[in-house]
Every structure is written in structure tokens, then in C-alpha cells.
VEXVEXMI-934751 format. One record per residue (C-alpha): residue number from 1; residue in one letter; x, y, z. Coordinates in Angstrom, 1 decimal, padded with zeros to 4 digits. Each point is the difference from the previous one (the first is absolute). Last residue first. Example, Ala and Ser with C-alpha at 12.3 -4.5 7.8 and 13.67 -1.06 7.14 Angstrom:
BEGIN
ATOM num residu     c1     c2     c3
ATOM   2      S  013.7 -001.1  007.1
ATOM   1      A -001.4 -003.4  000.7
This chain:
BEGIN
ATOM num residu     c1     c2     c3
ATOM 100      D  095.0  062.1  229.2
ATOM  99      G  001.6 -002.2 -002.6
ATOM  98      Q  002.5  001.2 -002.6
ATOM  97      C  000.3  003.6 -001.2
ATOM  96      S  001.3  001.1 -003.4
ATOM  95      I  000.4  003.6 -000.8
ATOM  94      G  000.4  001.3 -003.6
ATOM  93      I  001.2  003.3 -001.4
ATOM  92      S  000.0  000.7 -003.7
ATOM  91      V  001.6  002.2 -002.7
ATOM  90      V  002.6  001.7  002.1
ATOM  89      K  002.4  002.2 -002.0
ATOM  88      Y  003.7 -000.2  000.7
ATOM  87      K  003.1  002.0  000.9
ATOM  86      D -001.9  003.1  001.4
ATOM  85      G -000.5 -001.6  003.4
ATOM  84      V -000.3 -003.8 -000.3
ATOM  83      F  002.0 -000.6  003.2
ATOM  82      Y -002.1  002.5  001.9
ATOM  81      M -003.1 -001.7 -001.4
ATOM  80      A  001.2 -003.4  001.3
ATOM  79      D  000.8  001.4  003.4
ATOM  78      D -003.5  001.6  000.2
ATOM  77      L -001.6 -003.2 -001.1
ATOM  76      L  001.8 -001.9  002.7
ATOM  75      S -001.1  002.6  002.6
ATOM  74      F -003.6 -000.3 -001.2
ATOM  73      V  000.1 -003.7  000.4
ATOM  72      L  001.5  000.4  003.4
ATOM  71      D -002.7  002.4  001.2
ATOM  70      I -002.7 -002.4 -001.3
ATOM  69      V  001.5 -002.9  001.9
ATOM  68      G  000.4  002.0  003.2
ATOM  67      Q -003.6  001.3 -000.3
ATOM  66      R -001.4 -003.6 -000.2
ATOM  65      T  002.2 -001.1  002.9
ATOM  64      K  003.0 -002.2 -000.6
ATOM  63      N  002.5  002.7  001.1
ATOM  62      E  003.7 -000.3 -001.1
ATOM  61      Y -000.6 -002.7 -002.6
ATOM  60      S  003.1 -000.8 -002.0
ATOM  59      R  001.3  002.1 -002.9
ATOM  58      M  001.3 -000.9 -003.5
ATOM  57      L  001.1  002.4 -002.7
ATOM  56      F  000.6 -000.4 -003.7
ATOM  55      Y  000.9  002.6 -002.7
ATOM  54      K  000.5  000.0 -003.8
ATOM  53      T -001.0 -003.6 -000.7
ATOM  52      S  000.0 -000.7 -003.7
ATOM  51      G -003.2 -001.4 -001.5
ATOM  50      D -000.1  002.2 -003.2
ATOM  49      I -002.8  002.0  001.6
ATOM  48      G  002.6  001.0  002.5
ATOM  47      V -000.5 -001.3  003.6
ATOM  46      V -000.1  002.0  003.2
ATOM  45      S -000.4 -002.5  002.8
ATOM  44      C -001.3  000.1  003.6
ATOM  43      T  000.0 -002.9  002.4
ATOM  42      F -001.8 -000.3  003.3
ATOM  41      G  000.1 -002.4  002.9
ATOM  40      I -000.3 -003.6  001.2
ATOM  39      S -003.7 -000.7 -000.5
ATOM  38      N -000.3  001.9 -003.3
ATOM  37      V -000.3  003.5 -001.3
ATOM  36      D  001.3  000.5 -003.6
ATOM  35      V  000.6  003.5 -001.4
ATOM  34      G  000.5  000.5 -003.7
ATOM  33      I  001.1  003.0 -002.0
ATOM  32      C  000.0  000.0 -003.8
ATOM  31      V  002.6  001.8 -002.1
ATOM  30      L  000.4  001.9 -003.3
ATOM  29      K  003.3  001.7 -000.8
ATOM  28      N  001.5 -002.9 -002.0
ATOM  27      G -001.4  000.8 -003.4
ATOM  26      N -002.9 -001.4 -001.9
ATOM  25      P -000.5 -003.5  001.4
ATOM  24      V -000.4 -002.7 -002.7
ATOM  23      I -002.9 -001.5 -001.9
ATOM  22      Y  000.6 -002.6 -002.8
ATOM  21      S -002.8 -000.2 -002.5
ATOM  20      T -001.8 -003.0 -001.2
ATOM  19      K -002.1 -000.1 -003.2
ATOM  18      R -003.4 -001.5  000.2
ATOM  17      G -000.8 -003.4 -001.4
ATOM  16      I  001.8 -002.0 -002.6
ATOM  15      G  003.5  000.2 -001.6
ATOM  14      S  002.1  000.7  003.0
ATOM  13      T  000.4  003.8 -000.2
ATOM  12      V  002.3  001.7  002.4
ATOM  11      T  000.0  003.8  000.6
ATOM  10      D  003.0  001.6  001.6
ATOM   9      T -000.1  002.8  002.5
ATOM   8      E -003.2  001.1  001.7
ATOM   7      I  000.4  002.6  002.7
ATOM   6      V -000.5  000.0  003.8
ATOM   5      H -000.5  003.0  002.3
ATOM   4      N -001.4  002.1 -002.9
ATOM   3      K -003.1  001.0  001.9
ATOM   2      N -002.3 -001.8 -002.5
ATOM   1      M  002.4 -003.0  000.0
């Protein structure tokens, strides 16, 4: 909220306790990038903060060495950033790796 990525809309009062506010995304130009590394391959998603998928890519392992995995993660991030270009603003990047 401090960076204005989400805003408060309606406030609900239910009689007792604290008031409840609804929080919604502010605009549709903010995205998050996620890369998942698992036993069968890689996926990369660009997702709007409203939950909509803007871009999705899957790749299988080409080289299962440590350097091969690192290179493919960076390649996926490069592809995602190329897609984002000037159309969107990236607010977070996450990488998920399972196992060794």
C-alpha cells in the first residue's frame, strides 16, 4: 500500500471489532515473475497482481549440471523481461527450486 500497488476500496463495519477494508490491485501494469525448477523441467510465468497470467513458458532440461540449470533460469528470466518490456512494471521476482 505504501508504494500504491494496492488500494483500499470500500470499508465494512460489522458492529464490533475493527473495521474491514477491501484491498484491490491499483492498475493492470504491475506484474510478478516466477520461475519454478523441478524434476521434469522449468516453468516461467509473468502474472499480474490481479492474478491474471500474462505470459507462460515451459522448458525441459537441456543440461542437468549446476551451471546448465543456472543458465536456463537466467534464460527464462531474460525471456520474461523481454516480454515485459515497457508494457509492465515488475514488482517482484521469485525462483522456486525443489530438491537438490
